[in-house]
Backbone and ligand atoms as CSV (ligand in chain L), in Angstrom:
chain,resi,resn,atom,element,x,y,z
A,1,UNK,N,N,26.942,12.622,86.398
A,1,UNK,CA,C,28.006,13.319,85.801
A,1,UNK,C,C,27.649,14.561,84.869
A,2,UNK,N,N,28.308,15.610,84.945
A,2,UNK,CA,C,27.946,16.800,84.164
A,2,UNK,C,C,27.983,16.390,82.612
A,3,UNK,N,N,27.033,16.888,81.931
A,3,UNK,CA,C,26.979,16.458,80.568
A,3,UNK,C,C,28.037,17.300,79.633
A,4,UNK,N,N,28.259,18.449,80.054
A,4,UNK,CA,C,29.118,19.291,79.333
A,4,UNK,C,C,30.183,19.824,80.232
A,5,UNK,N,N,31.178,19.029,80.671
A,5,UNK,CA,C,32.122,19.453,81.621
A,5,UNK,C,C,32.903,20.666,81.177
A,6,UNK,N,N,33.082,21.640,82.000
A,6,UNK,CA,C,33.976,22.749,81.618
A,6,UNK,C,C,33.310,23.883,80.881
A,7,UNK,N,N,32.167,23.591,80.316
A,7,UNK,CA,C,31.417,24.569,79.480
A,7,UNK,C,C,30.731,25.451,80.557
A,8,UNK,N,N,30.794,26.835,80.244
A,8,UNK,CA,C,30.013,27.795,81.115
A,8,UNK,C,C,28.540,27.621,80.815
A,9,UNK,N,N,27.707,27.767,81.848
A,9,UNK,CA,C,26.327,27.676,81.698
A,9,UNK,C,C,25.797,29.114,81.430
A,10,UNK,N,N,25.221,29.230,80.212
A,10,UNK,CA,C,24.924,30.556,79.802
A,10,UNK,C,C,23.298,30.757,79.730
A,11,UNK,N,N,22.846,31.964,80.051
A,11,UNK,CA,C,21.442,32.386,79.767
A,11,UNK,C,C,21.571,33.514,78.842
A,12,UNK,N,N,20.608,33.592,77.930
A,12,UNK,CA,C,20.407,34.668,76.959
A,12,UNK,C,C,19.093,35.377,77.240
A,13,UNK,N,N,19.104,36.712,77.260
A,13,UNK,CA,C,17.909,37.507,77.361
A,13,UNK,C,C,17.660,38.139,76.001
A,14,UNK,N,N,16.478,38.086,75.448
A,14,UNK,CA,C,16.135,38.649,74.249
A,14,UNK,C,C,14.856,39.354,74.326
A,15,UNK,N,N,14.553,40.217,73.269
A,15,UNK,CA,C,13.191,40.911,73.262
A,15,UNK,C,C,12.502,40.683,72.028
A,16,UNK,N,N,13.164,40.241,70.882
A,16,UNK,CA,C,12.514,40.210,69.647
A,16,UNK,C,C,13.029,39.093,68.742
A,17,UNK,N,N,13.525,39.531,67.599
A,17,UNK,CA,C,13.900,38.763,66.469
A,17,UNK,C,C,14.791,37.591,66.829
A,18,UNK,N,N,15.945,37.843,67.589
A,18,UNK,CA,C,16.789,36.820,68.038
A,18,UNK,C,C,17.899,36.350,67.127
A,19,UNK,N,N,18.243,37.213,66.177
A,19,UNK,CA,C,19.314,36.708,65.152
A,19,UNK,C,C,20.648,36.624,65.958
A,20,UNK,N,N,20.914,37.388,66.913
A,20,UNK,CA,C,22.146,37.238,67.744
A,20,UNK,C,C,22.046,35.993,68.621
A,21,UNK,N,N,20.905,35.654,69.043
A,21,UNK,CA,C,20.683,34.507,69.834
A,21,UNK,C,C,21.029,33.331,68.922
A,22,UNK,N,N,20.595,33.289,67.705
A,22,UNK,CA,C,20.857,32.252,66.692
A,22,UNK,C,C,22.297,31.981,66.573
A,23,UNK,N,N,23.056,33.175,66.435
A,23,UNK,CA,C,24.552,33.041,66.251
A,23,UNK,C,C,25.216,32.431,67.534
A,24,UNK,N,N,24.668,32.772,68.691
A,24,UNK,CA,C,25.189,32.217,69.840
A,24,UNK,C,C,24.922,30.737,70.033
A,25,UNK,N,N,23.684,30.350,69.596
A,25,UNK,CA,C,23.341,28.952,69.673
A,25,UNK,C,C,24.248,28.106,68.642
A,26,UNK,N,N,24.412,28.739,67.529
A,26,UNK,CA,C,25.372,27.992,66.575
A,26,UNK,C,C,26.745,27.839,67.125
A,27,UNK,N,N,27.253,28.916,67.798
A,27,UNK,CA,C,28.668,28.760,68.250
A,27,UNK,C,C,28.683,27.757,69.438
A,28,UNK,N,N,27.565,27.856,70.304
A,28,UNK,CA,C,27.555,26.933,71.412
A,28,UNK,C,C,27.656,25.426,71.042
A,29,UNK,N,N,27.095,25.191,69.895
A,29,UNK,CA,C,27.008,23.823,69.388
A,29,UNK,C,C,28.254,23.249,68.740
A,30,UNK,N,N,29.257,24.136,68.622
A,30,UNK,CA,C,30.578,23.665,68.119
A,30,UNK,C,C,31.205,22.871,69.180
A,31,UNK,N,N,31.954,21.928,68.666
A,31,UNK,CA,C,32.469,20.884,69.644
A,31,UNK,C,C,33.352,21.637,70.722
A,32,UNK,N,N,34.191,22.547,70.277
A,32,UNK,CA,C,35.182,23.212,71.210
A,32,UNK,C,C,34.608,24.410,71.819
A,33,UNK,N,N,33.337,24.730,71.747
A,33,UNK,CA,C,32.829,25.941,72.299
A,33,UNK,C,C,33.028,25.985,73.755
A,34,UNK,N,N,33.097,27.188,74.299
A,34,UNK,CA,C,33.251,27.353,75.800
A,34,UNK,C,C,31.977,27.519,76.504
A,35,UNK,N,N,30.829,27.464,75.802
A,35,UNK,CA,C,29.514,27.642,76.511
A,35,UNK,C,C,28.531,26.643,76.110
A,36,UNK,N,N,27.545,26.585,77.051
A,36,UNK,CA,C,26.326,25.725,76.763
A,36,UNK,C,C,25.229,26.653,77.106
A,37,UNK,N,N,24.318,26.844,76.190
A,37,UNK,CA,C,23.220,27.787,76.471
A,37,UNK,C,C,22.052,26.947,77.085
A,38,UNK,N,N,21.723,27.258,78.346
A,38,UNK,CA,C,20.884,26.530,79.282
A,38,UNK,C,C,19.483,27.100,79.236
A,39,UNK,N,N,19.382,28.424,78.977
A,39,UNK,CA,C,18.202,29.093,79.276
A,39,UNK,C,C,18.067,30.290,78.372
A,40,UNK,N,N,16.842,30.544,77.813
A,40,UNK,CA,C,16.561,31.848,77.077
A,40,UNK,C,C,15.361,32.439,77.685
A,41,UNK,N,N,15.439,33.692,78.033
A,41,UNK,CA,C,14.271,34.473,78.644
A,41,UNK,C,C,14.079,35.722,77.893
A,42,UNK,N,N,12.695,35.895,77.613
A,42,UNK,CA,C,12.309,37.157,76.878
A,42,UNK,C,C,11.335,37.902,77.790
A,43,UNK,N,N,11.417,39.226,77.685
A,43,UNK,CA,C,10.457,40.069,78.364
A,43,UNK,C,C,9.187,40.214,77.478
A,44,UNK,N,N,9.252,39.694,76.356
A,44,UNK,CA,C,8.194,39.653,75.306
A,44,UNK,C,C,7.760,38.293,74.937
A,45,UNK,N,N,6.676,37.737,75.462
A,45,UNK,CA,C,6.334,36.396,75.166
A,45,UNK,C,C,6.104,36.102,73.718
A,46,UNK,N,N,5.997,37.149,72.876
A,46,UNK,CA,C,5.779,36.935,71.396
A,46,UNK,C,C,7.095,37.036,70.623
A,47,UNK,N,N,8.184,37.106,71.320
A,47,UNK,CA,C,9.492,37.339,70.678
A,47,UNK,C,C,9.698,36.174,69.721
A,48,UNK,N,N,10.065,36.518,68.482
A,48,UNK,CA,C,10.270,35.492,67.486
A,48,UNK,C,C,11.465,34.517,67.857
A,49,UNK,N,N,12.381,35.119,68.539
A,49,UNK,CA,C,13.626,34.349,68.926
A,49,UNK,C,C,13.258,33.232,69.836
A,50,UNK,N,N,12.160,33.256,70.662
A,50,UNK,CA,C,11.751,32.247,71.573
A,50,UNK,C,C,11.334,30.995,70.820
A,51,UNK,N,N,10.737,31.275,69.603
A,51,UNK,CA,C,10.381,30.060,68.800
A,51,UNK,C,C,11.540,29.311,68.454
A,52,UNK,N,N,12.593,30.042,67.961
A,52,UNK,CA,C,13.831,29.359,67.608
A,52,UNK,C,C,14.524,28.577,68.708
A,53,UNK,N,N,14.539,29.275,69.940
A,53,UNK,CA,C,15.230,28.519,71.008
A,53,UNK,C,C,14.427,27.401,71.457
A,54,UNK,N,N,13.065,27.420,71.475
A,54,UNK,CA,C,12.277,26.334,71.883
A,54,UNK,C,C,12.552,25.140,70.857
A,55,UNK,N,N,12.510,25.500,69.515
A,55,UNK,CA,C,12.786,24.480,68.504
A,55,UNK,C,C,14.176,23.864,68.740
A,56,UNK,N,N,15.082,24.601,69.253
A,56,UNK,CA,C,16.472,24.087,69.473
A,56,UNK,C,C,16.602,23.400,70.785
A,57,UNK,N,N,15.375,23.133,71.401
A,57,UNK,CA,C,15.392,22.402,72.627
A,57,UNK,C,C,16.182,22.970,73.790
A,58,UNK,N,N,16.071,24.352,73.823
A,58,UNK,CA,C,16.550,25.111,74.974
A,58,UNK,C,C,15.436,25.599,75.827
A,59,UNK,N,N,15.517,25.409,77.159
A,59,UNK,CA,C,14.436,25.948,77.997
A,59,UNK,C,C,14.246,27.403,77.764
A,60,UNK,N,N,13.000,27.721,77.323
A,60,UNK,CA,C,12.776,29.092,76.914
A,60,UNK,C,C,11.506,29.689,77.591
A,61,UNK,N,N,11.645,30.874,78.069
A,61,UNK,CA,C,10.481,31.500,78.895
A,61,UNK,C,C,10.194,32.854,78.338
A,62,UNK,N,N,8.942,33.198,78.021
A,62,UNK,CA,C,8.485,34.451,77.795
A,62,UNK,C,C,7.739,35.016,79.025
A,63,UNK,N,N,8.392,36.002,79.591
A,63,UNK,CA,C,7.791,36.528,80.869
A,63,UNK,C,C,7.056,37.854,80.562
A,64,UNK,N,N,5.860,37.783,80.756
A,64,UNK,CA,C,5.041,39.047,80.378
A,64,UNK,C,C,5.567,40.080,81.316
A,65,UNK,N,N,5.815,41.290,80.711
A,65,UNK,CA,C,6.477,42.381,81.322
A,65,UNK,C,C,5.428,43.289,82.018
A,66,UNK,N,N,5.088,42.811,83.291
A,66,UNK,CA,C,4.154,43.675,84.035
A,66,UNK,C,C,4.818,44.850,84.703
A,67,UNK,N,N,6.050,44.596,85.255
A,67,UNK,CA,C,6.865,45.654,85.765
A,67,UNK,C,C,8.301,45.166,85.740
A,68,UNK,N,N,9.239,46.195,85.789
A,68,UNK,CA,C,10.626,45.714,85.759
A,68,UNK,C,C,10.984,44.840,86.989
A,69,UNK,N,N,10.376,45.182,88.173
A,69,UNK,CA,C,10.813,44.356,89.312
A,69,UNK,C,C,10.227,42.964,89.216
A,70,UNK,N,N,8.949,42.749,88.774
A,70,UNK,CA,C,8.444,41.391,88.735
A,70,UNK,C,C,9.203,40.563,87.700
A,71,UNK,N,N,9.518,41.272,86.557
A,71,UNK,CA,C,10.298,40.478,85.523
A,71,UNK,C,C,11.614,40.113,86.160
A,72,UNK,N,N,12.299,40.980,86.842
A,72,UNK,CA,C,13.670,40.718,87.401
A,72,UNK,C,C,13.579,39.646,88.315
A,73,UNK,N,N,12.549,39.675,89.331
A,73,UNK,CA,C,12.378,38.642,90.414
A,73,UNK,C,C,12.265,37.234,89.710
A,74,UNK,N,N,11.390,37.225,88.702
A,74,UNK,CA,C,11.061,35.879,88.145
A,74,UNK,C,C,12.282,35.446,87.348
A,75,UNK,N,N,12.957,36.261,86.708
A,75,UNK,CA,C,14.154,35.788,85.923
A,75,UNK,C,C,15.309,35.440,86.786
A,76,UNK,N,N,15.474,36.129,87.869
A,76,UNK,CA,C,16.621,35.847,88.799
A,76,UNK,C,C,16.455,34.423,89.455
A,77,UNK,N,N,15.196,34.115,89.676
A,77,UNK,CA,C,14.816,32.789,90.295
A,77,UNK,C,C,15.307,31.700,89.185
A,78,UNK,N,N,14.957,31.989,87.938
A,78,UNK,CA,C,15.371,30.976,86.835
A,78,UNK,C,C,16.823,30.910,86.736
A,79,UNK,N,N,17.537,31.996,86.803
A,79,UNK,CA,C,18.968,32.037,86.639
A,79,UNK,C,C,19.668,31.284,87.763
A,80,UNK,N,N,19.182,31.406,89.034
A,80,UNK,CA,C,19.743,30.755,90.203
A,80,UNK,C,C,19.467,29.239,90.141
A,81,UNK,N,N,18.181,28.908,89.743
A,81,UNK,CA,C,17.722,27.650,89.745
A,81,UNK,C,C,18.565,26.754,88.711
A,82,UNK,N,N,18.970,27.367,87.685
A,82,UNK,CA,C,19.602,26.751,86.594
A,82,UNK,C,C,21.173,26.868,86.663
A,83,UNK,N,N,21.621,27.385,87.849
A,83,UNK,CA,C,23.020,27.507,88.040
A,83,UNK,C,C,23.827,28.258,86.802
A,84,UNK,N,N,23.276,29.390,86.437
A,84,UNK,CA,C,23.882,30.089,85.342
A,84,UNK,C,C,25.154,30.811,85.727
A,85,UNK,N,N,26.081,30.626,84.901
A,85,UNK,CA,C,27.461,31.294,85.178
A,85,UNK,C,C,27.595,32.653,84.577
A,86,UNK,N,N,26.877,32.885,83.398
A,86,UNK,CA,C,27.029,34.189,82.716
A,86,UNK,C,C,25.748,34.452,81.946
A,87,UNK,N,N,25.365,35.738,81.938
A,87,UNK,CA,C,24.156,36.204,81.213
A,87,UNK,C,C,24.563,37.002,79.985
A,88,UNK,N,N,23.957,36.585,78.809
A,88,UNK,CA,C,24.360,37.403,77.631
A,88,UNK,C,C,23.065,38.073,77.127
A,89,UNK,N,N,23.110,39.394,76.945
A,89,UNK,CA,C,21.933,40.158,76.436
A,89,UNK,C,C,22.147,40.231,74.980
A,90,UNK,N,N,21.102,39.818,74.237
A,90,UNK,CA,C,21.192,39.759,72.830
A,90,UNK,C,C,19.846,40.380,72.237
A,91,UNK,N,N,19.920,41.740,71.986
A,91,UNK,CA,C,18.710,42.403,71.610
A,91,UNK,C,C,17.704,42.517,72.660
A,92,UNK,N,N,18.241,42.694,73.923
A,92,UNK,CA,C,17.280,42.805,75.058
A,92,UNK,C,C,17.031,44.312,75.279
A,93,UNK,N,N,15.857,44.663,74.996
A,93,UNK,CA,C,15.560,46.215,75.000
A,93,UNK,C,C,15.031,46.753,76.306
A,94,UNK,N,N,15.705,46.263,77.303
A,94,UNK,CA,C,15.225,46.776,78.653
A,94,UNK,C,C,16.471,46.994,79.474
A,95,UNK,N,N,16.446,47.948,80.432
A,95,UNK,CA,C,17.632,48.224,81.172
A,95,UNK,C,C,17.597,47.510,82.494
A,96,UNK,N,N,18.568,46.692,82.766
A,96,UNK,CA,C,18.430,45.929,84.041
A,96,UNK,C,C,18.863,46.868,85.204
A,97,UNK,N,N,18.205,46.563,86.363
A,97,UNK,CA,C,18.428,47.434,87.403
A,97,UNK,C,C,19.743,47.093,88.160
A,98,UNK,N,N,20.260,48.084,88.960
A,98,UNK,CA,C,21.462,47.770,89.646
A,98,UNK,C,C,21.213,46.685,90.681
A,99,UNK,N,N,20.055,46.606,91.219
A,99,UNK,CA,C,19.726,45.495,92.179
A,99,UNK,C,C,19.841,44.069,91.554
A,100,UNK,N,N,19.281,44.032,90.297
A,100,UNK,CA,C,19.414,42.797,89.551
A,100,UNK,C,C,20.854,42.342,89.296
A,101,UNK,N,N,21.632,43.409,88.843
A,101,UNK,CA,C,22.968,43.094,88.539
A,101,UNK,C,C,23.709,42.626,89.707
A,102,UNK,N,N,23.524,43.270,90.890
A,102,UNK,CA,C,24.202,42.856,92.112
A,102,UNK,C,C,23.777,41.485,92.637
A,103,UNK,N,N,22.418,41.312,92.575
A,103,UNK,CA,C,21.862,40.022,92.972
A,103,UNK,C,C,22.360,38.873,92.243
A,104,UNK,N,N,22.478,39.028,90.886
A,104,UNK,CA,C,22.898,37.923,90.045
A,104,UNK,C,C,24.315,37.678,90.271
A,105,UNK,N,N,25.134,38.753,90.376
A,105,UNK,CA,C,26.606,38.643,90.765
A,105,UNK,C,C,27.516,37.827,89.889
A,106,UNK,N,N,27.059,37.487,88.717
A,106,UNK,CA,C,27.949,36.872,87.720
A,106,UNK,C,C,28.044,37.749,86.533
A,107,UNK,N,N,28.950,37.560,85.639
A,107,UNK,CA,C,29.108,38.421,84.483
A,107,UNK,C,C,27.881,38.575,83.661
A,108,UNK,N,N,27.656,39.847,83.148
A,108,UNK,CA,C,26.601,40.040,82.123
A,108,UNK,C,C,27.226,40.717,80.971
A,109,UNK,N,N,27.031,40.303,79.803
A,109,UNK,CA,C,27.574,40.867,78.528
A,109,UNK,C,C,26.383,41.364,77.669
A,110,UNK,N,N,26.633,42.439,76.903
A,110,UNK,CA,C,25.658,42.985,76.052
A,110,UNK,C,C,26.324,43.239,74.709
A,111,UNK,N,N,25.458,43.084,73.654
A,111,UNK,CA,C,25.935,43.525,72.280
A,111,UNK,C,C,25.173,44.823,71.975
A,112,UNK,N,N,25.904,45.796,71.420
A,112,UNK,CA,C,25.270,47.080,71.143
A,112,UNK,C,C,25.665,47.552,69.639
A,113,UNK,N,N,24.737,48.018,68.912
A,113,UNK,CA,C,24.994,48.317,67.497
A,113,UNK,C,C,25.609,49.698,67.275
A,114,UNK,N,N,26.776,49.948,67.882
A,114,UNK,CA,C,27.536,51.194,67.615
A,114,UNK,C,C,28.872,50.938,68.056
A,115,UNK,N,N,29.774,51.964,67.677
A,115,UNK,CA,C,31.179,51.837,68.206
A,115,UNK,C,C,31.179,52.617,69.551
A,116,UNK,N,N,30.860,51.957,70.590
A,116,UNK,CA,C,30.804,52.586,71.844
A,116,UNK,C,C,32.218,53.117,72.142
A,117,UNK,N,N,32.345,54.274,72.892
A,117,UNK,CA,C,31.306,54.975,73.714
A,117,UNK,C,C,30.320,55.859,72.864
A,118,UNK,N,N,30.477,55.768,71.517
A,118,UNK,CA,C,29.560,56.625,70.710
A,118,UNK,C,C,28.219,55.987,70.642
A,119,UNK,N,N,27.166,56.840,70.715
A,119,UNK,CA,C,25.829,56.389,70.567
A,119,UNK,C,C,25.348,55.264,71.552
A,120,UNK,N,N,25.374,55.629,72.784
A,120,UNK,CA,C,24.820,54.714,73.805
A,120,UNK,C,C,23.181,54.831,73.577
A,121,UNK,N,N,22.467,53.912,74.080
A,121,UNK,CA,C,21.018,53.884,73.905
A,121,UNK,C,C,20.484,53.528,72.555
A,122,UNK,N,N,19.461,54.274,72.123
A,122,UNK,CA,C,18.619,53.806,70.842
A,122,UNK,C,C,19.021,54.636,69.687
A,123,UNK,N,N,18.590,54.116,68.523
A,123,UNK,CA,C,18.659,54.846,67.253
A,123,UNK,C,C,20.086,54.975,66.901
A,124,UNK,N,N,20.914,54.148,67.095
A,124,UNK,CA,C,22.353,54.259,66.805
A,124,UNK,C,C,22.730,54.492,65.349
A,125,UNK,N,N,21.911,53.727,64.441
A,125,UNK,CA,C,22.360,53.846,62.980
A,125,UNK,C,C,21.908,55.269,62.546
A,126,UNK,N,N,20.696,55.643,62.950
A,126,UNK,CA,C,20.174,56.951,62.502
A,126,UNK,C,C,21.149,58.067,62.893
A,127,UNK,N,N,21.673,57.949,64.162
A,127,UNK,CA,C,22.524,58.948,64.573
A,127,UNK,C,C,23.816,59.030,63.846
A,128,UNK,N,N,24.267,57.783,63.545
A,128,UNK,CA,C,25.636,57.694,62.816
A,128,UNK,C,C,25.389,58.313,61.400
A,129,UNK,N,N,24.322,58.049,60.697
A,129,UNK,CA,C,24.127,58.547,59.435
A,129,UNK,C,C,23.903,60.088,59.460
A,130,UNK,N,N,23.035,60.508,60.341
A,130,UNK,CA,C,22.847,61.977,60.460
A,130,UNK,C,C,24.110,62.754,60.688
A,131,UNK,N,N,24.942,62.167,61.544
A,131,UNK,CA,C,26.217,62.857,61.750
A,131,UNK,C,C,27.264,62.675,60.708
A,132,UNK,N,N,26.817,62.041,59.635
A,132,UNK,CA,C,27.795,61.724,58.471
A,132,UNK,C,C,29.099,60.980,58.950
A,133,UNK,N,N,28.948,60.057,59.784
A,133,UNK,CA,C,30.120,59.308,60.239
A,133,UNK,C,C,30.692,58.463,59.077
A,134,UNK,N,N,31.985,58.281,59.178
A,134,UNK,CA,C,32.558,57.420,58.139
A,134,UNK,C,C,32.402,55.931,58.464
A,135,UNK,N,N,32.453,55.660,59.829
A,135,UNK,CA,C,32.385,54.261,60.309
A,135,UNK,C,C,31.244,54.119,61.330
A,136,UNK,N,N,30.657,52.948,61.288
A,136,UNK,CA,C,29.808,52.548,62.437
A,136,UNK,C,C,30.324,51.173,62.742
A,137,UNK,N,N,29.656,50.403,63.656
A,137,UNK,CA,C,30.082,49.178,64.013
A,137,UNK,C,C,29.280,48.532,65.123
A,138,UNK,N,N,29.886,47.551,65.846
A,138,UNK,CA,C,29.226,46.911,66.959
A,138,UNK,C,C,30.155,46.718,68.066
A,139,UNK,N,N,29.636,46.638,69.293
A,139,UNK,CA,C,30.471,46.523,70.392
A,139,UNK,C,C,29.888,45.416,71.399
A,140,UNK,N,N,30.761,44.620,72.013
A,140,UNK,CA,C,30.414,43.711,73.027
A,140,UNK,C,C,30.984,44.329,74.322
A,141,UNK,N,N,30.186,44.535,75.368
A,141,UNK,CA,C,30.711,45.135,76.529
A,141,UNK,C,C,30.037,44.509,77.798
A,142,UNK,N,N,30.728,44.631,78.901
A,142,UNK,CA,C,30.210,44.179,80.196
A,142,UNK,C,C,29.154,45.084,80.621
A,143,UNK,N,N,28.108,44.541,81.225
A,143,UNK,CA,C,26.948,45.287,81.696
A,143,UNK,C,C,27.262,45.797,83.094
A,144,UNK,N,N,27.073,47.138,83.270
A,144,UNK,CA,C,27.158,47.771,84.651
A,144,UNK,C,C,25.901,48.526,84.752
A,145,UNK,N,N,25.860,49.156,86.016
A,145,UNK,CA,C,24.664,49.873,86.195
A,145,UNK,C,C,24.492,51.141,85.263
A,146,UNK,N,N,25.550,51.580,84.698
A,146,UNK,CA,C,25.409,52.803,83.796
A,146,UNK,C,C,25.225,52.294,82.319
A,147,UNK,N,N,24.191,52.733,81.652
A,147,UNK,CA,C,23.821,52.221,80.413
A,147,UNK,C,C,24.966,52.205,79.357
A,148,UNK,N,N,25.213,50.988,78.758
A,148,UNK,CA,C,26.119,50.896,77.698
A,148,UNK,C,C,27.534,51.496,77.917
A,149,UNK,N,N,27.987,51.338,79.279
A,149,UNK,CA,C,29.189,52.062,79.617
A,149,UNK,C,C,30.217,51.063,80.171
A,150,UNK,N,N,29.882,49.798,80.363
A,150,UNK,CA,C,30.830,48.823,80.938
A,150,UNK,C,C,31.984,48.630,79.943
A,151,UNK,N,N,33.017,47.842,80.454
A,151,UNK,CA,C,34.239,47.632,79.808
A,151,UNK,C,C,33.904,47.044,78.473
A,152,UNK,N,N,34.597,47.623,77.307
A,152,UNK,CA,C,34.331,47.067,75.978
A,152,UNK,C,C,35.309,45.800,75.849
A,153,UNK,N,N,34.642,44.744,75.375
A,153,UNK,CA,C,35.442,43.503,75.303
A,153,UNK,C,C,35.841,43.293,73.878
A,154,UNK,N,N,35.000,43.651,72.866
A,154,UNK,CA,C,35.299,43.378,71.493
A,154,UNK,C,C,34.498,44.388,70.613
A,155,UNK,N,N,35.167,44.799,69.615
A,155,UNK,CA,C,34.527,45.887,68.794
A,155,UNK,C,C,34.991,45.631,67.309
A,156,UNK,N,N,34.063,45.894,66.383
A,156,UNK,CA,C,34.445,45.874,64.994
A,156,UNK,C,C,33.740,46.910,64.240
A,157,UNK,N,N,34.462,47.512,63.265
A,157,UNK,CA,C,33.998,48.659,62.522
A,157,UNK,C,C,33.339,48.182,61.166
A,158,UNK,N,N,32.422,48.922,60.613
A,158,UNK,CA,C,32.151,48.825,59.236
A,158,UNK,C,C,32.121,50.222,58.588
A,159,UNK,N,N,32.275,50.231,57.376
A,159,UNK,CA,C,32.382,51.542,56.655
A,159,UNK,C,C,30.921,51.991,56.269
A,160,UNK,N,N,30.676,53.290,56.567
A,160,UNK,CA,C,29.403,53.798,56.091
A,160,UNK,C,C,29.597,54.424,54.721
A,161,UNK,N,N,28.881,53.888,53.720
A,161,UNK,CA,C,29.037,54.407,52.364
A,161,UNK,C,C,28.045,55.519,52.105
A,162,UNK,N,N,28.326,56.383,51.131
A,162,UNK,CA,C,27.305,57.391,50.870
A,162,UNK,C,C,25.958,56.879,50.496
A,163,UNK,N,N,25.987,55.686,49.672
A,163,UNK,CA,C,24.694,55.069,49.353
A,163,UNK,C,C,24.006,54.411,50.508
A,164,UNK,N,N,24.580,54.220,51.671
A,164,UNK,CA,C,23.964,53.480,52.753
A,164,UNK,C,C,22.688,54.210,53.229
A,165,UNK,N,N,21.678,53.330,53.506
A,165,UNK,CA,C,20.447,53.777,54.156
A,165,UNK,C,C,20.408,53.163,55.596
A,166,UNK,N,N,19.393,53.600,56.273
A,166,UNK,CA,C,19.277,53.032,57.611
A,166,UNK,C,C,19.188,51.543,57.567
A,167,UNK,N,N,18.448,51.028,56.546
A,167,UNK,CA,C,18.250,49.611,56.395
A,167,UNK,C,C,19.568,48.906,56.083
A,168,UNK,N,N,20.274,49.445,55.036
A,168,UNK,CA,C,21.512,48.741,54.699
A,168,UNK,C,C,22.557,48.784,55.776
A,169,UNK,N,N,22.589,49.940,56.452
A,169,UNK,CA,C,23.597,49.976,57.571
A,169,UNK,C,C,23.217,49.015,58.680
A,170,UNK,N,N,21.915,48.904,58.970
A,170,UNK,CA,C,21.604,47.921,60.096
A,170,UNK,C,C,21.945,46.600,59.703
A,171,UNK,N,N,21.728,46.226,58.382
A,171,UNK,CA,C,22.015,44.914,57.938
A,171,UNK,C,C,23.587,44.591,58.006
A,172,UNK,N,N,24.280,45.598,57.612
A,172,UNK,CA,C,25.804,45.394,57.605
A,172,UNK,C,C,26.303,45.206,59.069
A,173,UNK,N,N,25.772,45.987,59.929
A,173,UNK,CA,C,26.177,45.910,61.334
A,173,UNK,C,C,25.765,44.681,62.045
A,174,UNK,N,N,24.576,44.252,61.663
A,174,UNK,CA,C,23.963,43.015,62.277
A,174,UNK,C,C,24.901,41.870,61.797
A,175,UNK,N,N,25.413,41.896,60.611
A,175,UNK,CA,C,26.213,40.809,60.120
A,175,UNK,C,C,27.460,40.642,60.959
A,176,UNK,N,N,28.095,41.859,61.279
A,176,UNK,CA,C,29.351,41.763,62.085
A,176,UNK,C,C,28.931,41.460,63.531
A,177,UNK,N,N,27.765,41.867,63.961
A,177,UNK,CA,C,27.360,41.434,65.458
A,177,UNK,C,C,27.419,39.917,65.526
A,178,UNK,N,N,26.861,39.240,64.487
A,178,UNK,CA,C,26.920,37.754,64.547
A,178,UNK,C,C,28.273,37.157,64.667
A,179,UNK,N,N,29.167,37.864,64.002
A,179,UNK,CA,C,30.567,37.378,64.147
A,179,UNK,C,C,31.204,37.746,65.435
A,180,UNK,N,N,30.944,38.941,65.977
A,180,UNK,CA,C,31.831,39.326,67.152
A,180,UNK,C,C,31.249,38.755,68.456
A,181,UNK,N,N,29.927,38.490,68.550
A,181,UNK,CA,C,29.488,38.060,69.914
A,181,UNK,C,C,30.198,36.846,70.369
A,182,UNK,N,N,30.277,35.773,69.581
A,182,UNK,CA,C,31.028,34.485,69.976
A,182,UNK,C,C,32.408,34.841,70.234
A,183,UNK,N,N,33.185,35.717,69.432
A,183,UNK,CA,C,34.469,36.007,69.592
A,183,UNK,C,C,34.652,36.753,70.942
A,184,UNK,N,N,33.746,37.650,71.256
A,184,UNK,CA,C,33.818,38.418,72.565
A,184,UNK,C,C,33.686,37.465,73.723
A,185,UNK,N,N,32.826,36.515,73.603
A,185,UNK,CA,C,32.683,35.502,74.617
A,185,UNK,C,C,33.953,34.752,74.946
A,186,UNK,N,N,34.501,34.274,73.827
A,186,UNK,CA,C,35.761,33.525,73.947
A,186,UNK,C,C,36.891,34.427,74.659
A,187,UNK,N,N,36.929,35.650,74.075
A,187,UNK,CA,C,37.987,36.595,74.640
A,187,UNK,C,C,37.666,36.864,76.172
A,188,UNK,N,N,36.534,37.030,76.541
A,188,UNK,CA,C,36.163,37.279,77.930
A,188,UNK,C,C,36.410,36.077,78.776
A,189,UNK,N,N,35.991,34.862,78.403
A,189,UNK,CA,C,36.095,33.752,79.219
A,189,UNK,C,C,37.507,33.238,79.349
A,190,UNK,N,N,38.336,33.498,78.372
A,190,UNK,CA,C,39.712,33.078,78.415
A,190,UNK,C,C,40.559,34.081,79.149
A,191,UNK,N,N,39.960,35.193,79.500
A,191,UNK,CA,C,40.745,36.205,80.194
A,191,UNK,C,C,40.525,36.228,81.701
A,192,UNK,N,N,39.562,35.272,82.061
A,192,UNK,CA,C,39.171,35.199,83.517
A,192,UNK,C,C,40.206,34.667,84.473
L,1,GAR,C1,C,20.740,44.081,67.482
L,1,GAR,O1,O,21.210,44.906,66.531
L,1,GAR,C2,C,21.405,44.475,68.845
L,1,GAR,O2,O,22.711,44.985,68.765
L,1,GAR,C3,C,20.420,45.569,69.292
L,1,GAR,O3,O,19.188,45.103,68.902
L,1,GAR,C4,C,19.267,44.190,67.801
L,1,GAR,C5,C,18.713,42.840,68.025
L,1,GAR,O4,O,18.632,42.113,66.972
L,1,GAR,N1,N,20.525,45.785,70.676
L,1,GAR,C6,C,20.408,46.897,71.291
L,1,GAR,O5,O,20.111,48.026,70.595
L,1,GAR,C7,C,20.511,47.018,72.769
L,1,GAR,N2,N,20.481,48.324,73.164
L,1,GAR,P1,P,18.402,40.430,67.175
L,1,GAR,O6,O,17.158,40.317,67.996
L,1,GAR,O7,O,18.139,40.035,65.784
L,1,GAR,O8,O,19.557,39.953,67.828
């Protein structure tokens, strides 16, 4: 018998610290959560987040990044073998190929530290401060072949104050990332 009937089987891809992964694990452990995290994969075997997921007794793999295609072939095998229903990117700093997205063929979500469609790609906080934006924020969106351009599922703003620095803004945005990723997952899964 399935141990977690009805819960979606999730894999999370990370590259580093893993604070969003932590918030997803925390949510997944709630009694009424809609997900069970089955697998964590990193393209960086030294990612700090892998230690946390291993300690949380989740199957965790650090796949040495020799090339995009070898990483994608290995991780696709793991996703299929573990019957993963949905993939969540959480600080995964690599762009998945169209071929990977098509072959996986299940939903892929990503969290991005800006108010998309503003500031796709890297250095989002720096660009927001340089442009003297009044607000920044975070977005959870569906992953498509076009970078940071898939449908936005959930977004939340934070105010940029005059005294904000790169560090303080990153901290503020990260805090709301931890809140919105679980919310976005609930919104997405209940809309299917
Ligand atoms: C987060 O701010 C996430 O939004 C960002 O990397 C950080 C990872 O932190 N992701 C991207 O920029 C993806 N393009 P974490 O490892 O502590 O979750």
